[in-house]
CHARMM-style PDB file with segment names, atoms N, HN, CA, C and O in Angstrom:
ATOM      1  N   MET     1     233.284 201.818  66.408  1.00  0.00      PROA
ATOM      2  CA  MET     1     232.326 202.902  66.417  1.00  0.00      PROA
ATOM      3  C   MET     1     232.736 203.886  65.329  1.00  0.00      PROA
ATOM      4  O   MET     1     233.882 204.332  65.282  1.00  0.00      PROA
ATOM      5  N   GLY     2     231.808 204.213  64.472  1.00  0.00      PROA
ATOM      6  HN  GLY     2     230.877 203.850  64.510  1.00  0.00      PROA
ATOM      7  CA  GLY     2     232.092 205.124  63.383  1.00  0.00      PROA
ATOM      8  C   GLY     2     232.222 206.559  63.861  1.00  0.00      PROA
ATOM      9  O   GLY     2     231.833 206.900  64.978  1.00  0.00      PROA
ATOM     10  N   ILE     3     232.773 207.385  62.997  1.00  0.00      PROA
ATOM     11  HN  ILE     3     233.088 207.108  62.089  1.00  0.00      PROA
ATOM     12  CA  ILE     3     232.962 208.789  63.350  1.00  0.00      PROA
ATOM     13  C   ILE     3     231.622 209.494  63.563  1.00  0.00      PROA
ATOM     14  O   ILE     3     231.533 210.447  64.337  1.00  0.00      PROA
ATOM     15  N   GLU     4     230.582 209.021  62.876  1.00  0.00      PROA
ATOM     16  HN  GLU     4     230.654 208.246  62.247  1.00  0.00      PROA
ATOM     17  CA  GLU     4     229.267 209.643  63.039  1.00  0.00      PROA
ATOM     18  C   GLU     4     228.738 209.425  64.452  1.00  0.00      PROA
ATOM     19  O   GLU     4     228.200 210.345  65.068  1.00  0.00      PROA
ATOM     20  N   ILE     5     228.892 208.205  64.964  1.00  0.00      PROA
ATOM     21  HN  ILE     5     229.328 207.457  64.463  1.00  0.00      PROA
ATOM     22  CA  ILE     5     228.419 207.878  66.311  1.00  0.00      PROA
ATOM     23  C   ILE     5     229.250 208.624  67.350  1.00  0.00      PROA
ATOM     24  O   ILE     5     228.702 209.192  68.295  1.00  0.00      PROA
ATOM     25  N   GLY     6     230.557 208.623  67.180  1.00  0.00      PROA
ATOM     26  HN  GLY     6     231.003 208.162  66.413  1.00  0.00      PROA
ATOM     27  CA  GLY     6     231.434 209.324  68.116  1.00  0.00      PROA
ATOM     28  C   GLY     6     231.157 210.816  68.135  1.00  0.00      PROA
ATOM     29  O   GLY     6     231.155 211.440  69.196  1.00  0.00      PROA
ATOM     30  N   GLY     7     230.924 211.386  66.962  1.00  0.00      PROA
ATOM     31  HN  GLY     7     230.926 210.879  66.100  1.00  0.00      PROA
ATOM     32  CA  GLY     7     230.608 212.810  66.881  1.00  0.00      PROA
ATOM     33  C   GLY     7     229.285 213.135  67.534  1.00  0.00      PROA
ATOM     34  O   GLY     7     229.153 214.162  68.200  1.00  0.00      PROA
ATOM     35  N   LEU     8     228.302 212.267  67.350  1.00  0.00      PROA
ATOM     36  HN  LEU     8     228.410 211.433  66.809  1.00  0.00      PROA
ATOM     37  CA  LEU     8     226.990 212.474  67.955  1.00  0.00      PROA
ATOM     38  C   LEU     8     227.077 212.370  69.476  1.00  0.00      PROA
ATOM     39  O   LEU     8     226.480 213.177  70.189  1.00  0.00      PROA
ATOM     40  N   LEU     9     227.818 211.381  69.976  1.00  0.00      PROA
ATOM     41  HN  LEU     9     228.303 210.725  69.397  1.00  0.00      PROA
ATOM     42  CA  LEU     9     227.985 211.241  71.420  1.00  0.00      PROA
ATOM     43  C   LEU     9     228.728 212.439  72.004  1.00  0.00      PROA
ATOM     44  O   LEU     9     228.390 212.912  73.089  1.00  0.00      PROA
ATOM     45  N   GLY    10     229.723 212.921  71.300  1.00  0.00      PROA
ATOM     46  HN  GLY    10     229.998 212.537  70.418  1.00  0.00      PROA
ATOM     47  CA  GLY    10     230.451 214.107  71.748  1.00  0.00      PROA
ATOM     48  C   GLY    10     229.563 215.335  71.800  1.00  0.00      PROA
ATOM     49  O   GLY    10     229.642 216.130  72.736  1.00  0.00      PROA
ATOM     50  N   LEU    11     228.718 215.487  70.790  1.00  0.00      PROA
ATOM     51  HN  LEU    11     228.654 214.842  70.030  1.00  0.00      PROA
ATOM     52  CA  LEU    11     227.784 216.613  70.765  1.00  0.00      PROA
ATOM     53  C   LEU    11     226.783 216.517  71.909  1.00  0.00      PROA
ATOM     54  O   LEU    11     226.482 217.521  72.554  1.00  0.00      PROA
ATOM     55  N   LEU    12     226.264 215.318  72.164  1.00  0.00      PROA
ATOM     56  HN  LEU    12     226.509 214.502  71.639  1.00  0.00      PROA
ATOM     57  CA  LEU    12     225.325 215.130  73.273  1.00  0.00      PROA
ATOM     58  C   LEU    12     225.994 215.430  74.614  1.00  0.00      PROA
ATOM     59  O   LEU    12     225.375 216.037  75.488  1.00  0.00      PROA
ATOM     60  N   LEU    13     227.234 215.018  74.786  1.00  0.00      PROA
ATOM     61  HN  LEU    13     227.737 214.525  74.076  1.00  0.00      PROA
ATOM     62  CA  LEU    13     227.965 215.310  76.016  1.00  0.00      PROA
ATOM     63  C   LEU    13     228.179 216.814  76.173  1.00  0.00      PROA
ATOM     64  O   LEU    13     228.036 217.351  77.271  1.00  0.00      PROA
ATOM     65  N   LEU    14     228.517 217.485  75.092  1.00  0.00      PROA
ATOM     66  HN  LEU    14     228.633 217.049  74.200  1.00  0.00      PROA
ATOM     67  CA  LEU    14     228.700 218.933  75.135  1.00  0.00      PROA
ATOM     68  C   LEU    14     227.411 219.636  75.540  1.00  0.00      PROA
ATOM     69  O   LEU    14     227.430 220.521  76.395  1.00  0.00      PROA
ATOM     70  N   VAL    15     226.297 219.250  74.934  1.00  0.00      PROA
ATOM     71  HN  VAL    15     226.282 218.531  74.239  1.00  0.00      PROA
ATOM     72  CA  VAL    15     225.006 219.856  75.261  1.00  0.00      PROA
ATOM     73  C   VAL    15     224.652 219.595  76.724  1.00  0.00      PROA
ATOM     74  O   VAL    15     224.181 220.498  77.416  1.00  0.00      PROA
ATOM     75  N   ALA    16     224.873 218.380  77.198  1.00  0.00      PROA
ATOM     76  HN  ALA    16     225.256 217.646  76.636  1.00  0.00      PROA
ATOM     77  CA  ALA    16     224.571 218.045  78.596  1.00  0.00      PROA
ATOM     78  C   ALA    16     225.449 218.850  79.551  1.00  0.00      PROA
ATOM     79  O   ALA    16     224.969 219.304  80.590  1.00  0.00      PROA
ATOM     80  N   ASN    17     226.714 219.032  79.221  1.00  0.00      PROA
ATOM     81  HN  ASN    17     227.104 218.664  78.377  1.00  0.00      PROA
ATOM     82  CA  ASN    17     227.605 219.812  80.078  1.00  0.00      PROA
ATOM     83  C   ASN    17     227.209 221.283  80.102  1.00  0.00      PROA
ATOM     84  O   ASN    17     227.227 221.906  81.163  1.00  0.00      PROA
ATOM     85  N   VAL    18     226.853 221.845  78.960  1.00  0.00      PROA
ATOM     86  HN  VAL    18     226.838 221.338  78.098  1.00  0.00      PROA
ATOM     87  CA  VAL    18     226.402 223.238  78.918  1.00  0.00      PROA
ATOM     88  C   VAL    18     225.134 223.398  79.752  1.00  0.00      PROA
ATOM     89  O   VAL    18     225.004 224.368  80.498  1.00  0.00      PROA
ATOM     90  N   TYR    19     224.203 222.460  79.633  1.00  0.00      PROA
ATOM     91  HN  TYR    19     224.309 221.672  79.027  1.00  0.00      PROA
ATOM     92  CA  TYR    19     222.975 222.482  80.431  1.00  0.00      PROA
ATOM     93  C   TYR    19     223.304 222.435  81.926  1.00  0.00      PROA
ATOM     94  O   TYR    19     222.733 223.194  82.709  1.00  0.00      PROA
ATOM     95  N   ALA    20     224.217 221.554  82.323  1.00  0.00      PROA
ATOM     96  HN  ALA    20     224.681 220.937  81.687  1.00  0.00      PROA
ATOM     97  CA  ALA    20     224.597 221.434  83.733  1.00  0.00      PROA
ATOM     98  C   ALA    20     225.234 222.720  84.239  1.00  0.00      PROA
ATOM     99  O   ALA    20     224.967 223.140  85.365  1.00  0.00      PROA
ATOM    100  N   ILE    21     226.064 223.344  83.432  1.00  0.00      PROA
ATOM    101  HN  ILE    21     226.281 223.003  82.517  1.00  0.00      PROA
ATOM    102  CA  ILE    21     226.713 224.593  83.838  1.00  0.00      PROA
ATOM    103  C   ILE    21     225.685 225.704  83.995  1.00  0.00      PROA
ATOM    104  O   ILE    21     225.743 226.466  84.960  1.00  0.00      PROA
ATOM    105  N   ILE    22     224.749 225.806  83.068  1.00  0.00      PROA
ATOM    106  HN  ILE    22     224.702 225.187  82.284  1.00  0.00      PROA
ATOM    107  CA  ILE    22     223.708 226.834  83.157  1.00  0.00      PROA
ATOM    108  C   ILE    22     222.842 226.615  84.385  1.00  0.00      PROA
ATOM    109  O   ILE    22     222.538 227.566  85.105  1.00  0.00      PROA
ATOM    110  N   ARG    23     222.439 225.367  84.635  1.00  0.00      PROA
ATOM    111  HN  ARG    23     222.686 224.594  84.050  1.00  0.00      PROA
ATOM    112  CA  ARG    23     221.620 225.057  85.819  1.00  0.00      PROA
ATOM    113  C   ARG    23     222.387 225.340  87.106  1.00  0.00      PROA
ATOM    114  O   ARG    23     221.810 225.838  88.072  1.00  0.00      PROA
ATOM    115  N   THR    24     223.671 225.031  87.129  1.00  0.00      PROA
ATOM    116  HN  THR    24     224.140 224.626  86.344  1.00  0.00      PROA
ATOM    117  CA  THR    24     224.484 225.281  88.314  1.00  0.00      PROA
ATOM    118  C   THR    24     224.629 226.781  88.558  1.00  0.00      PROA
ATOM    119  O   THR    24     224.496 227.241  89.693  1.00  0.00      PROA
ATOM    120  N   ALA    25     224.897 227.538  87.512  1.00  0.00      PROA
ATOM    121  HN  ALA    25     225.004 227.164  86.590  1.00  0.00      PROA
ATOM    122  CA  ALA    25     225.062 228.986  87.659  1.00  0.00      PROA
ATOM    123  C   ALA    25     223.778 229.646  88.153  1.00  0.00      PROA
ATOM    124  O   ALA    25     223.841 230.644  88.872  1.00  0.00      PROA
ATOM    125  N   GLY    26     222.625 229.116  87.787  1.00  0.00      PROA
ATOM    126  HN  GLY    26     222.574 228.305  87.204  1.00  0.00      PROA
ATOM    127  CA  GLY    26     221.351 229.692  88.201  1.00  0.00      PROA
ATOM    128  C   GLY    26     220.796 229.124  89.489  1.00  0.00      PROA
ATOM    129  O   GLY    26     219.701 229.505  89.902  1.00  0.00      PROA
ATOM    130  N   SER    27     221.522 228.222  90.137  1.00  0.00      PROA
ATOM    131  HN  SER    27     222.412 227.913  89.801  1.00  0.00      PROA
ATOM    132  CA  SER    27     221.019 227.589  91.358  1.00  0.00      PROA
ATOM    133  C   SER    27     221.178 228.532  92.553  1.00  0.00      PROA
ATOM    134  O   SER    27     221.809 229.584  92.454  1.00  0.00      PROA
ATOM    135  N   HSD    28     220.597 228.134  93.672  1.00  0.00      PROA
ATOM    136  HN  HSD    28     220.084 227.279  93.752  1.00  0.00      PROA
ATOM    137  CA  HSD    28     220.666 228.930  94.894  1.00  0.00      PROA
ATOM    138  C   HSD    28     221.870 228.558  95.753  1.00  0.00      PROA
ATOM    139  O   HSD    28     221.965 228.997  96.899  1.00  0.00      PROA
ATOM    140  N   ALA    29     222.765 227.780  95.235  1.00  0.00      PROA
ATOM    141  HN  ALA    29     222.689 227.424  94.304  1.00  0.00      PROA
ATOM    142  CA  ALA    29     223.971 227.387  95.976  1.00  0.00      PROA
ATOM    143  C   ALA    29     224.886 228.600  96.134  1.00  0.00      PROA
ATOM    144  O   ALA    29     224.744 229.596  95.424  1.00  0.00      PROA
ATOM    145  N   GLY    30     225.810 228.504  97.060  1.00  0.00      PROA
ATOM    146  HN  GLY    30     225.925 227.695  97.637  1.00  0.00      PROA
ATOM    147  CA  GLY    30     226.766 229.585  97.273  1.00  0.00      PROA
ATOM    148  C   GLY    30     227.733 229.715  96.103  1.00  0.00      PROA
ATOM    149  O   GLY    30     227.859 228.817  95.270  1.00  0.00      PROA
ATOM    150  N   ALA    31     228.406 230.847  96.067  1.00  0.00      PROA
ATOM    151  HN  ALA    31     228.304 231.576  96.744  1.00  0.00      PROA
ATOM    152  CA  ALA    31     229.323 231.127  94.958  1.00  0.00      PROA
ATOM    153  C   ALA    31     230.451 230.106  94.880  1.00  0.00      PROA
ATOM    154  O   ALA    31     230.825 229.678  93.788  1.00  0.00      PROA
ATOM    155  N   LEU    32     230.991 229.718  96.021  1.00  0.00      PROA
ATOM    156  HN  LEU    32     230.687 230.066  96.907  1.00  0.00      PROA
ATOM    157  CA  LEU    32     232.086 228.743  96.015  1.00  0.00      PROA
ATOM    158  C   LEU    32     231.602 227.387  95.517  1.00  0.00      PROA
ATOM    159  O   LEU    32     232.290 226.735  94.731  1.00  0.00      PROA
ATOM    160  N   ALA    33     230.435 226.959  95.964  1.00  0.00      PROA
ATOM    161  HN  ALA    33     229.877 227.489  96.603  1.00  0.00      PROA
ATOM    162  CA  ALA    33     229.885 225.674  95.517  1.00  0.00      PROA
ATOM    163  C   ALA    33     229.633 225.695  94.013  1.00  0.00      PROA
ATOM    164  O   ALA    33     229.919 224.718  93.320  1.00  0.00      PROA
ATOM    165  N   LYS    34     229.101 226.799  93.509  1.00  0.00      PROA
ATOM    166  HN  LYS    34     228.869 227.593  94.072  1.00  0.00      PROA
ATOM    167  CA  LYS    34     228.873 226.920  92.061  1.00  0.00      PROA
ATOM    168  C   LYS    34     230.187 226.808  91.302  1.00  0.00      PROA
ATOM    169  O   LYS    34     230.286 226.088  90.308  1.00  0.00      PROA
ATOM    170  N   ALA    35     231.195 227.532  91.783  1.00  0.00      PROA
ATOM    171  HN  ALA    35     231.115 228.117  92.590  1.00  0.00      PROA
ATOM    172  CA  ALA    35     232.493 227.523  91.105  1.00  0.00      PROA
ATOM    173  C   ALA    35     233.103 226.125  91.096  1.00  0.00      PROA
ATOM    174  O   ALA    35     233.648 225.688  90.082  1.00  0.00      PROA
ATOM    175  N   VAL    36     233.011 225.425  92.220  1.00  0.00      PROA
ATOM    176  HN  VAL    36     232.568 225.780  93.044  1.00  0.00      PROA
ATOM    177  CA  VAL    36     233.575 224.071  92.301  1.00  0.00      PROA
ATOM    178  C   VAL    36     232.866 223.144  91.331  1.00  0.00      PROA
ATOM    179  O   VAL    36     233.519 222.375  90.626  1.00  0.00      PROA
ATOM    180  N   TRP    37     231.534 223.201  91.283  1.00  0.00      PROA
ATOM    181  HN  TRP    37     231.004 223.825  91.856  1.00  0.00      PROA
ATOM    182  CA  TRP    37     230.787 222.331  90.370  1.00  0.00      PROA
ATOM    183  C   TRP    37     231.101 222.655  88.913  1.00  0.00      PROA
ATOM    184  O   TRP    37     231.278 221.743  88.104  1.00  0.00      PROA
ATOM    185  N   ILE    38     231.173 223.920  88.573  1.00  0.00      PROA
ATOM    186  HN  ILE    38     231.030 224.660  89.230  1.00  0.00      PROA
ATOM    187  CA  ILE    38     231.452 224.294  87.182  1.00  0.00      PROA
ATOM    188  C   ILE    38     232.849 223.840  86.775  1.00  0.00      PROA
ATOM    189  O   ILE    38     233.034 223.329  85.670  1.00  0.00      PROA
ATOM    190  N   VAL    39     233.828 224.019  87.648  1.00  0.00      PROA
ATOM    191  HN  VAL    39     233.678 224.435  88.545  1.00  0.00      PROA
ATOM    192  CA  VAL    39     235.191 223.563  87.348  1.00  0.00      PROA
ATOM    193  C   VAL    39     235.222 222.044  87.200  1.00  0.00      PROA
ATOM    194  O   VAL    39     235.884 221.522  86.303  1.00  0.00      PROA
ATOM    195  N   ALA    40     234.510 221.334  88.073  1.00  0.00      PROA
ATOM    196  HN  ALA    40     233.973 221.758  88.802  1.00  0.00      PROA
ATOM    197  CA  ALA    40     234.468 219.868  87.981  1.00  0.00      PROA
ATOM    198  C   ALA    40     233.854 219.421  86.661  1.00  0.00      PROA
ATOM    199  O   ALA    40     234.336 218.473  86.039  1.00  0.00      PROA
ATOM    200  N   ILE    41     232.799 220.095  86.233  1.00  0.00      PROA
ATOM    201  HN  ILE    41     232.408 220.865  86.738  1.00  0.00      PROA
ATOM    202  CA  ILE    41     232.144 219.739  84.966  1.00  0.00      PROA
ATOM    203  C   ILE    41     233.070 220.021  83.788  1.00  0.00      PROA
ATOM    204  O   ILE    41     233.109 219.250  82.829  1.00  0.00      PROA
ATOM    205  N   LEU    42     233.811 221.117  83.856  1.00  0.00      PROA
ATOM    206  HN  LEU    42     233.780 221.743  84.635  1.00  0.00      PROA
ATOM    207  CA  LEU    42     234.704 221.474  82.752  1.00  0.00      PROA
ATOM    208  C   LEU    42     235.945 220.581  82.691  1.00  0.00      PROA
ATOM    209  O   LEU    42     236.373 220.193  81.604  1.00  0.00      PROA
ATOM    210  N   ILE    43     236.520 220.256  83.839  1.00  0.00      PROA
ATOM    211  HN  ILE    43     236.172 220.572  84.722  1.00  0.00      PROA
ATOM    212  CA  ILE    43     237.759 219.476  83.857  1.00  0.00      PROA
ATOM    213  C   ILE    43     237.494 217.990  83.636  1.00  0.00      PROA
ATOM    214  O   ILE    43     238.266 217.314  82.955  1.00  0.00      PROA
ATOM    215  N   LEU    44     236.409 217.484  84.207  1.00  0.00      PROA
ATOM    216  HN  LEU    44     235.782 218.033  84.760  1.00  0.00      PROA
ATOM    217  CA  LEU    44     236.054 216.063  84.084  1.00  0.00      PROA
ATOM    218  C   LEU    44     234.675 215.962  83.436  1.00  0.00      PROA
ATOM    219  O   LEU    44     233.697 215.699  84.136  1.00  0.00      PROA
ATOM    220  N   PRO    45     234.567 216.159  82.140  1.00  0.00      PROA
ATOM    221  CA  PRO    45     233.251 216.274  81.506  1.00  0.00      PROA
ATOM    222  C   PRO    45     232.298 215.116  81.792  1.00  0.00      PROA
ATOM    223  O   PRO    45     231.133 215.354  82.111  1.00  0.00      PROA
ATOM    224  N   VAL    46     232.750 213.892  81.690  1.00  0.00      PROA
ATOM    225  HN  VAL    46     233.696 213.699  81.431  1.00  0.00      PROA
ATOM    226  CA  VAL    46     231.843 212.755  81.900  1.00  0.00      PROA
ATOM    227  C   VAL    46     231.592 212.552  83.391  1.00  0.00      PROA
ATOM    228  O   VAL    46     230.442 212.507  83.829  1.00  0.00      PROA
ATOM    229  N   PHE    47     232.667 212.429  84.169  1.00  0.00      PROA
ATOM    230  HN  PHE    47     233.601 212.466  83.813  1.00  0.00      PROA
ATOM    231  CA  PHE    47     232.516 212.168  85.601  1.00  0.00      PROA
ATOM    232  C   PHE    47     231.951 213.379  86.334  1.00  0.00      PROA
ATOM    233  O   PHE    47     231.170 213.225  87.274  1.00  0.00      PROA
ATOM    234  N   GLY    48     232.337 214.579  85.913  1.00  0.00      PROA
ATOM    235  HN  GLY    48     232.971 214.704  85.150  1.00  0.00      PROA
ATOM    236  CA  GLY    48     231.788 215.785  86.526  1.00  0.00      PROA
ATOM    237  C   GLY    48     230.296 215.899  86.289  1.00  0.00      PROA
ATOM    238  O   GLY    48     229.552 216.289  87.188  1.00  0.00      PROA
ATOM    239  N   LEU    49     229.850 215.563  85.084  1.00  0.00      PROA
ATOM    240  HN  LEU    49     230.454 215.246  84.353  1.00  0.00      PROA
ATOM    241  CA  LEU    49     228.423 215.596  84.770  1.00  0.00      PROA
ATOM    242  C   LEU    49     227.668 214.557  85.586  1.00  0.00      PROA
ATOM    243  O   LEU    49     226.603 214.848  86.130  1.00  0.00      PROA
ATOM    244  N   LEU    50     228.211 213.352  85.673  1.00  0.00      PROA
ATOM    245  HN  LEU    50     229.076 213.116  85.231  1.00  0.00      PROA
ATOM    246  CA  LEU    50     227.551 212.307  86.465  1.00  0.00      PROA
ATOM    247  C   LEU    50     227.482 212.691  87.943  1.00  0.00      PROA
ATOM    248  O   LEU    50     226.454 212.485  88.588  1.00  0.00      PROA
ATOM    249  N   ALA    51     228.559 213.244  88.477  1.00  0.00      PROA
ATOM    250  HN  ALA    51     229.394 213.411  87.953  1.00  0.00      PROA
ATOM    251  CA  ALA    51     228.559 213.675  89.876  1.00  0.00      PROA
ATOM    252  C   ALA    51     227.549 214.793  90.083  1.00  0.00      PROA
ATOM    253  O   ALA    51     226.846 214.814  91.093  1.00  0.00      PROA
ATOM    254  N   TRP    52     227.472 215.724  89.135  1.00  0.00      PROA
ATOM    255  HN  TRP    52     228.043 215.707  88.314  1.00  0.00      PROA
ATOM    256  CA  TRP    52     226.505 216.814  89.242  1.00  0.00      PROA
ATOM    257  C   TRP    52     225.080 216.271  89.233  1.00  0.00      PROA
ATOM    258  O   TRP    52     224.237 216.725  90.006  1.00  0.00      PROA
ATOM    259  N   LEU    53     224.812 215.306  88.366  1.00  0.00      PROA
ATOM    260  HN  LEU    53     225.497 214.937  87.738  1.00  0.00      PROA
ATOM    261  CA  LEU    53     223.470 214.723  88.311  1.00  0.00      PROA
ATOM    262  C   LEU    53     223.098 214.053  89.632  1.00  0.00      PROA
ATOM    263  O   LEU    53     221.948 214.127  90.064  1.00  0.00      PROA
ATOM    264  N   LEU    54     224.065 213.402  90.274  1.00  0.00      PROA
ATOM    265  HN  LEU    54     224.999 213.342  89.924  1.00  0.00      PROA
ATOM    266  CA  LEU    54     223.792 212.677  91.511  1.00  0.00      PROA
ATOM    267  C   LEU    54     223.838 213.562  92.757  1.00  0.00      PROA
ATOM    268  O   LEU    54     223.007 213.407  93.652  1.00  0.00      PROA
ATOM    269  N   PHE    55     224.792 214.480  92.824  1.00  0.00      PROA
ATOM    270  HN  PHE    55     225.467 214.606  92.097  1.00  0.00      PROA
ATOM    271  CA  PHE    55     225.049 215.203  94.070  1.00  0.00      PROA
ATOM    272  C   PHE    55     224.967 216.722  93.951  1.00  0.00      PROA
ATOM    273  O   PHE    55     225.099 217.419  94.957  1.00  0.00      PROA
ATOM    274  N   GLY    56     224.753 217.246  92.758  1.00  0.00      PROA
ATOM    275  HN  GLY    56     224.646 216.679  91.941  1.00  0.00      PROA
ATOM    276  CA  GLY    56     224.798 218.685  92.537  1.00  0.00      PROA
ATOM    277  C   GLY    56     223.645 219.448  93.162  1.00  0.00      PROA
ATOM    278  O   GLY    56     222.719 218.850  93.711  1.00  0.00      PROA
ATOM    279  N   PRO    57     223.705 220.784  93.076  1.00  0.00      PROA
ATOM    280  CA  PRO    57     222.645 221.622  93.633  1.00  0.00      PROA
ATOM    281  C   PRO    57     221.306 221.316  92.971  1.00  0.00      PROA
ATOM    282  O   PRO    57     221.232 221.125  91.757  1.00  0.00      PROA
ATOM    283  N   LYS    58     220.271 221.272  93.765  1.00  0.00      PROA
ATOM    284  HN  LYS    58     220.332 221.428  94.751  1.00  0.00      PROA
ATOM    285  CA  LYS    58     218.956 220.866  93.266  1.00  0.00      PROA
ATOM    286  C   LYS    58     217.981 222.032  93.102  1.00  0.00      PROA
ATOM    287  O   LYS    58     216.786 221.795  92.920  1.00  0.00      PROA
ATOM    288  N   GLY    59     218.434 223.250  93.159  1.00  0.00      PROA
ATOM    289  HN  GLY    59     219.404 223.443  93.307  1.00  0.00      PROA
ATOM    290  CA  GLY    59     217.442 224.312  93.069  1.00  0.00      PROA
ATOM    291  C   GLY    59     217.853 225.530  92.376  1.00  0.00      PROA
ATOM    292  OT1 GLY    59     217.066 226.470  92.261  1.00  0.00      PROA
TER     293      GLY     59
END
């Protein structure tokens, strides 16, 4: 995989993580739930994002 592809995938992951964090911060979930999801997304960018997509706050 060339550096161009890797850089593009990294940028897409960054954008998706920022989107997930913004959506989580604006959700109606409790403060503790928001904090846990945001920390999970930051510490485990790929797995945290996938978990958020599947199980995260929906509103």
